Each structure stands twice: as C-alpha cells, then as structure tokens.
C-alpha positions in Angstrom: -7.7 0.6 -8.0 -4.9 0.9 -5.8 -7.0 4.3 -4.9 -9.6 2.8 -3.9 -7.9 -0.4 -1.7 -6.1 2.5 -0.4 -9.2 5.1 0.4 -11.3 1.8 1.8 -8.1 1.5 4.7 -8.1 5.1 5.6 -11.4 4.7 6.0 -11.6 1.7 8.5 -8.5 2.4 9.6 -7.0 -1.0 8.1 -5.8 -3.0 5.4 -7.3 -6.5 5.2 -4.9 -9.5 4.1 -7.3 -9.1 0.2 -6.5 -5.7 0.0 -3.0 -5.8 0.4 -2.6 -8.5 -1.7 -4.2 -6.9 -4.8 -1.6 -4.3 -4.3 0.9 -6.5 -4.5 -0.4 -8.2 -7.1 -0.7 -4.7 -9.1 2.6 -3.5 -8.1 4.7 -6.6 -9.1 2.8 -6.5 -12.4 2.8 -2.5 -12.9 -0.6 -2.3 -13.3 -1.1 1.1 -11.5 -0.7 4.8 -11.9 1.4 7.8 -10.8 -1.0 8.8 -8.9 -1.4 5.5 -7.8 2.0 6.2 -6.2 1.1 9.0 -4.4 -1.4 7.3 -3.1 0.5 4.4 -2.0 3.0 6.9 -0.5 0.2 8.0 2.0 -0.5 5.0 2.9 2.9 3.6 3.4 3.4 6.0 6.4 0.3 6.0 7.9 0.7 2.4 8.5 4.8 2.8 9.5 3.1 5.6 12.0 0.5 3.3 13.5 -2.5 5.5 11.7 -3.6 2.2 9.6 -3.5 -0.9 10.9 -2.2 -4.4 8.7 -5.0 -7.3 9.3 -2.1 -9.3 8.2 0.3 -10.9 10.9 3.4 -9.5 9.7 4.2 -6.4 7.5 8.0 -6.7 6.4 6.7 -7.7 2.7 4.3 -4.9 2.1 7.3 -2.6 3.3 9.8 -3.9 0.9 7.8 -4.2 -1.8 6.1 -0.6 -1.2 9.0 0.8 -0.3 11.3 -0.9 -3.6 8.4 0.7 -5.5 8.8 3.7 -3.9 12.2 3.9 -4.2 12.1 3.4 -8.3 10.0 6.1 -9.0 11.7 8.3 -6.6 8.9 9.3 -4.6 
C-alpha cells in the first residue's frame, strides 16, 4: 500500500495530506515490507529536492518519521 501511495505522489507531483497520513499510520504500526522502504527513500529524496510537493503546510513530522524509519532499516 505504501508503494501505491508513493507512485501516486510521483505521478501527480504532490503528496496529499491523506496519503501522508496513511503512510505515517503504516509506518507507526510497522505495516510495510522492505520494498516499501526503498520507495519511501525515493519519496523522501524527491520531497527534499522539491520534485514532489507536500500538500501539508509543514514537512517536519514527515521528515522525522521517514528519516527515523529509514535509519532504523539502514537505508
């Protein structure tokens, strides 16, 4: 499911508030697979580089959650 949300963000160039919330929820409950984390790393980089915009007004929470998740998985 994370990959599907990330694919949508790449297609539209925007990460919606709803998609971001679902990603956060899946990460918090550890409802993901290893290939989801690779896609998540791509999304994280695309957002940081400005290739994908976030609908949410702040990306601090996303940055922290994604960074911590990727770091814990050594990605």
